[in-house]
N, C-alpha and C positions, 0 to 999 in steps of 0.2 A: 606171614602176617606181620612179623616184627620188622621185616624190610620195608613193608608198606607204611608202618607207623611212623618211622623217622621223618620222611618227607612231609607227612601230614602235620606233624608237630612243628616242623620248621616253617611250614606254610602259615600255621596259626600264629607263630611268633612274628613272622614278617607282616602279616595283616595287622597284628596288634601294634607293632612298631610303626606301621605307616598310617595309623589312624589319626595321628596328630603330633605336632612337635612337643617335645618335653620342655621342662622349665628353662633349660639353658640352650635349647636348640634354636638354630636360625629359622626365620619365617619361611613359609613355602615360597618357592621362586616363581610360581605361575607356570611351571613347565613339568612335563613328566620325565621319567628316568631316561628316555631317549633324547631329551633336549628339545622336544617339539613343543611349541606354544600351546597352552591350554586356554580355557575360557578366561576372558577378562574379569577382574573383580568388579564388584558393585561399589558405588560411592565415589568414584573419580570421574572427571569430566574433561579429560584431555581431548578425546575424539569428539565429544559434544561441541567443544569450541570450534573445531574445524567445520563441522556441519552448520553450526549457527552462522559463522562468518561467511561461508559460501552462500547460504540461503539469503542472508542480508545483502550480500554483494550482488546477487542476482536481481533482487528487487531494485536496488540502487541503479544497476545498469539499465533496467527497463525505464525507470523514472527519468534518468538522464537522456535516454534515447528519445523519449516523448518530448522532453524539453528541447532537444536539438532539432527535432523535426517540426515543432509547432510554435516555439516561442517567438520567432521572428514575425509570424503572421498574427500572433495574439498580442504580444507586448513589445514588439520590436519598433524600429523607427517609424515604419508605416503600418504598424499593427492596429488591431481594433481598439485596444486600450494601451497606448504606448507607456512603457514604464518610466521613460524620461519625464513625461508630463506628470506622472504620479509622484515621482521623487521631488519634482519641483513644487508640487502642491504640498508635500510634507514639509519641505523647507519653508515655504510660505507660511504654513500654519504655525511652525515653531520659530518664526523670525523673532529675533531679540531675546530668545531664551537659551541660546547656545547651541552649538552643533551636536552636543551629546544627546540632547532631547530628541532630535531627529534620528540620530543613530539608534537610540534605545527603542524608539517607536518602530522603526523598520531596519533592523540590523541586516546589512548586506554588504558584501565586498564591493558592489557596484559604486558605493559612495567614493571609493578610492580610485576608480577607473575614469578614463576619458569618456565623456558622454557624447562626443561628436559622432561616434559610430556605435550605437547601442546594439545593433545586430551582431557586430563582432564580439562585444562583451558577453552577450548571452550565449553565443556559440562557443566562446572560449570556456566559460564556466561549465557548459554541458559536456564539451569534449574532455576537459580535465576530469570531470566526474566519471564519464564513461571509461576513460583510460584507467583510473585508479580502481574502480569497481571491477573492471574486467580482469585486472591483475589479481585482485583478491579472489575473485571467482575461480580463476584458473589454477592458481597456486595453493589456495586454501590457507595462506598465511598473511598476516597484517600486523601492524603495530599501531600504537596510539596516534602517531602522527598521521598516518594514512587515513585512519577511520575518522579522526577529527577533521581532516581535509574534506572528506566526503560529506560529513555533517554540515560543515561550514558552507560548502558550495551549494548544497541543496537548500539550506536555510536562506542563502542569498537569493535564490530563485523564488522561493515561496513568498518571501517578504516583499517582492516587487510584482508577483504574479496576479495580485488583486483578485477579482472574482474567478479567474481561470484556475487559481490555486486555492480555492475556498473549500475544497472537499476534506472530509474528516481524515482520509488516509494520508494526506500530506503531513498533518501533525503527527499521525501515528508513525509514519516513516521517520520523522525527525526524533521522536521519543525513542523509537527502537534503535535508530542510528546513534543516538547519544549514549545509550547503554552499551552499544557495540564498541565504543571507544575504550571502555574500561575492561573489556574482555581480554585485551591484548597487552603484551609487554610494551615498555616505553618505546624502544626503537629496534629491538631485535626482530628480524624477519625470519621466523621459524614456525613451522606448523606445530611443533611440540617444544616450546621454549622450556628448557630444563628447570630453570629457577623461577618460573612464573606459572604456577598452576592456575586453573580457572577459578576466579574468586567466587566464594559463596555469596557474597553481597550482590554481585552482578547476576548470578543465577536466580536468586530470589527476587531481584528487581525485574527480571524478565517474567518470572511467574506472577508477580504482582501486576505486571502489565497485562498479561493474558487474562488474569482474574478480573481486572477492571473492564477490559474490552467485552468479555462475554457477559458478565453480570450487568454491566451498563446497558448492553443491547437487550438483555432479557427484561430488565426493569422498565425500560422506556416503552417496551411493547405492552407489558401488563398495565402500565399506568396510562397508556395512550389510547389507541383505537380499540373500540369495543369488540371488533372482529377477532382480535387476538385472544380475548377472554372467552369468546364463544367458539373459537377454533375455526372460523370461516375465512380468515384473511387470505389463505392460499387458494381460495376459490377465485381470487382476482389477481393476486400478486404476479403470477407468471406472465400475464398479458399486459399488465399496467406498469411493470418495472421499467426503469429508464431505458435500457438497451437490451431487449430480450435476446436470448441465444436460440440456436436451432432446437435444442432439447426442450426449451421452455414451451414450445407449441404442444409437444406431446405430454409434458407434465401437466399443462393446463387441462388437458382432456382426460386425465385419469379420474376414476370414480371419486365421489364426494368423500367416502370413508378414507381414501388414501390421503386427501387433503387434511382431514381431521387428524390422522396419525402423524402427518408431517408437522402440523402446528404443535401438537402435543410433544413430539420429539424435539422440536425447536425449544420449547420451554424447558424441557428436561436438560438439554445440552447447555442452555444459557443461564439457567437459574440454579440448577443443582450440581451439575458436573464440575463447575469451577471450584467447589469446596473440596473436591477430591485432592486438590493440591496439598492440603494440609493433613492428609490421612495416611502418610507413610509412602514408601517407595513404590509399592505395587499400584496403589490407587493413583499416585501421581503419574505413573507411566500410562495407566488406563485413561486418565484425563488427557494426556498428550495424544494417544491413539484416537480417542473419540473426537477430539477437536480437529485433528488433521483430517480425518474422514469427513467430518462435517464441512470443513472448508473446501474439500475436493468436490463435494456435492454442490456447494454454492458456486464454485468455479464453472462447473458444467451447466448449471441452470441459469446463469446470468453473467453479463459482461460488467462486473463491478470493478473494472480497472485492475490494479494490482492489490486491492484491498485484501482479498482472501489469501493470496500468496504471502502477503506481508503478515497476516494474522498467524500463519503457520510458523513464522520465525520464532516468536517467544514460546510457542508450544513445544519447540525442540528442547527447551531447557528442562523439560520433564524427564528426559532420557539421559542415563549415565552411559559410561563407556561399555558396560556389559550389554546394555540393550541396543546400542548402535554399532557394536563390533561387526555385525553381519554386512555392514556397508563397506567395509575395508578388506582388502585381500590379506591372506594369512602368510604370505611368503616371508622368508628371512629378510631382515632389514627393512621390512615394510612398516607402515604406520602402526598397525596393530601390534607388531612385535616390539616396536620402540615404546609404545604405550605400556606394554607388559613390563618392560624394564623400568619404566618410570614408576609403575605401581609397586614393583619390588623395592625400589629405593624408598618410596613413601612408607612401605610396610616396615622398614628397618628403623623408623623413628625419625623425629625431627632433629635429633641431636647431631646426626651425621650430615645434615643439610647445611651448606655454607651460609653464613650470615654476613650481610654487608649492608651498607647504608641504603641501597636501592630497595631491599626487602622491607626495611622499616618505613621508608617513605611510601611504599606501595600500601602497606597496612593503614597508614594515616589517610591516604587517598581513598581507599575503600571505605573506611569508617566515615570519612567526610561525605562520600557519595551517599551512603546509607542515611545519614542525618539530613542531607539536602532533599533526598527523595521523600523521606518521611514528612519533612516540613511542607514541601510542595504538594504532598498528597492530601493535606488537610482540607482545602476547598473542594478537591475532587471527591473525597469521601462524603463531605457534607452535601454535595450535589447528588451523590448516589442515594443518600438517605432522605433527600427532600422529596416531598410529594409533587413539587414543581420542577422535577429533574429536567435539565436541558442536556442535549447530546451534542457531541462534536464541538466542544467548547475549549478554547485555550485560555490559560490563566497567566500568560506572559508571552512576550514577543519571541523568546527563545524556544517555546513549545516543548519544555522538558517533561512536564507531566500534564496530561490533558484528560478530558472526559470524552467518552465515546458512546456510540449507539447507532442503530440503523433501523429504518422503516418503522418508526414509532406509530405512523399512520399509513394506511394503505388506500390508494385511490381505487375507486370501484369502476370507473370508466376512463378510457384513455382519450385525452385531448392532445392532438398532434399539431405542431406548428409546421406548416408546409410553405416553403419558399418557392416562388415562381419567378421566372424571368422571360423576357421577350427581346428579340433582336429587331423588332419593328421600329422604324424611325419615329413613329407616332404611337406611343403606348396607349393613348386614349382612343385610338381608332377602334371601331367595333369589329374590324376584321383582324386586329392584332392577335397573334397566336402566342398564348402563354403556356409555358411548359414547366413541369416540376423541376426544382433544383434539388437533385438527389444528394444526400450526404453519404459519407463513406459507410456509416453504420447506423445512424439514426433511422428508425422506421419511417418510411415514406410510402413508396409503392406497395400496396397491400399484397401484390403477387411476388414481391422479391423475398427470397428466403432470408431470415434473420442471420446476422453474422456471428462469428465466434472470434473475438479479438483479445480476450483476456490473456495475459496481464497488460496488454497495451491499452492505452487510454486516449480516446478522441475527446478532448475537453469540450470543444464546441458542441458536439453531438449530445453530450451529457447535459450541458447547460440549456440546450433547447428543450429538454424535458422539463426543467424548472421554469423556463420561460412560459410554457403552456399554462402553468398555474397562475400566472399574472395577467392572463388574457381572459376577457369575458367570453366563455364558450359560445354564447348566443350571438356574438358578433365577430366579424372578421377583423383582422389586423392589417391596416393599410400603411405601408412604409415605402416611401419613394427614395431611392438611392441612386446616385449618379457618380460612381467612382470612375477614374480614368482607366483606360485599358490595362496599363501596367499594374496599377494598384489592385484592380479586380483580379488580375491573373495571380498576383502574389497571395492575396487573401483566399483565393479559391483553393490553394494548396492544402488548407486544413479541412476542406469539405469533401472533395472527391476528385477522381481522375478527370482530366480535361475532356476526354471523350464522353463522359457521362454528365457534363455540365451544360445544359442548354443556355445558361446565363453567359457562358464563355464560349462562343463559337470559335471555329478554327482560325478565322481571320477577323481583325477588328471590324465591327459593324460600321456601315456608312451612316453618316450623320454629323452634325456639328461637333467638332472636337473629338470624334470617335468615342462617344459616351455610351455606356450600357445603362439600361433602365431596368430596375427590378422592383418587385413588390412582394410583400409578405401576406400570406393567407393562413388562416387557421382551418384545420380540417378535423371533423369530429368522427370518432369511431371507437368501438369497444375493444378492438384488438388490432394488432398489426396484420393479422391474417384475414380478418373480416373486411369486406368492402366498406368504404365510407365516402360520403359526398362532401365536396368543398362548400364552404359558406360563401356568400356573396361579398364582394368588396364593399366596404363602407368608408366613411371619412374619419374614422377614429384613428388615432396615432398612439402607438405604444412602442417607444424605442427599446430595442433589445439590450443595447449597451449605452452608457452615458456618452453624449456627444463631446467631441473635442473641438475647440474653436479653430476654424480654418481647415478642418478635416473633411475632405470631399466624401468620406464614407458616412458622415453624420446623417441620420434620418431626417427628412423634411416632409411634413404632411402636405396633402393636396388641399 
């Protein structure tokens, strides 16, 4: 019995000695006795920055890809709304007031470029953006120079994009991207920059952003459509949203009580959950989990461009290294192991950390950023508190702090604009055959399955949903267009594949000048799945886009 007692006492002493460091003992190293890494500590954000940067870079890469594939047709030299004409109109408006006024109204790098080939300029900006964002996405490292370049490039496109870039998520990407600049070191390209921990100012700026996004969306619903207050909006939303997804068809057919639960859950997630951010670490993490799951559901139920993917980005700031460690391998010299070493160094105290001018400058920059964001947030907060709240509003041409919101009102019936075309040399002939001009994703043929394209964005398809609101549903929209064969072919690239476009046959149609004739019709129907009949042509004219002088695409009435 005595022989058994000695080891037991030694075991007790070892347990007592290992229960915590003494007054003069070094801090725990984050490793066990065998030298294997243990769990990451809470309260640091080294790995969080990597996840944030990669998520932001992914959204940037999609946005620049959309720009590369569609800008020439939308705002290029032969686009529907050429940006050259827009910039000239800005110059004309500020004539005599100095070049700075035009710059401040529409800040864009394109002011410095040669306007003789605007297609090249637009492609150059998009390709540069794709290259930089792809680098950040793959490597997970960036510096302030690269992130500022991404922000400046996309700002340059948005400020000449006119109505094609008028969506709320454009400003949201610019605000998120602006904050991303200050996540990084000045010029070091390292995923774990030793002397540049993730600034708390920037983390809370991201949390402030997601707080405003969600609360703004919730308040605009409560203050807007009555159906949000009586929980009936989702009886209609899935079939009347801009570009329904395949899952939307089945969600629309769920029982009424499911729609009530969904609407109530929406209010909970947008009006109450945002306040979890201020209730400690665990509630902040719960906020991040709930918001990400909410955005995933929205991604599956509707093609809202990269909006929901982008909204996930600031939600990631709710997670620290301990909660995101499972995303990284645990091998030696891996990112998790290196983060543990950095945590050990932080635990030893700030005295051992080298001090130099760069650290002091960085603190000043972070403090200045906090003051700037607080100042710019004043009109945003006043807008949130106002009974006349407006959503998706910018308070400056740089779009650093903006107001957000979505679906403050819900349409109860779907009005679809259907474009038709004919290859007949005489479009007025009674035997002329008119065929639907199918878009890539916009609902048209009621028997075609809805598409799933998120996070990609067909800008023209989305704006056709808004165009339907500007048309009298009881009358048809008559628009006569006669673009040349080459121009129609280029512009058709943003609509659909050539094989699916009756407006663009495989060979130029016969007739004077090889012209194509097209007309627009409105079609009424309650859903993309339900059959609907076309309205008759009438002599009303509602141009979808402003006409440009001398532009053969300009609508002309009969």
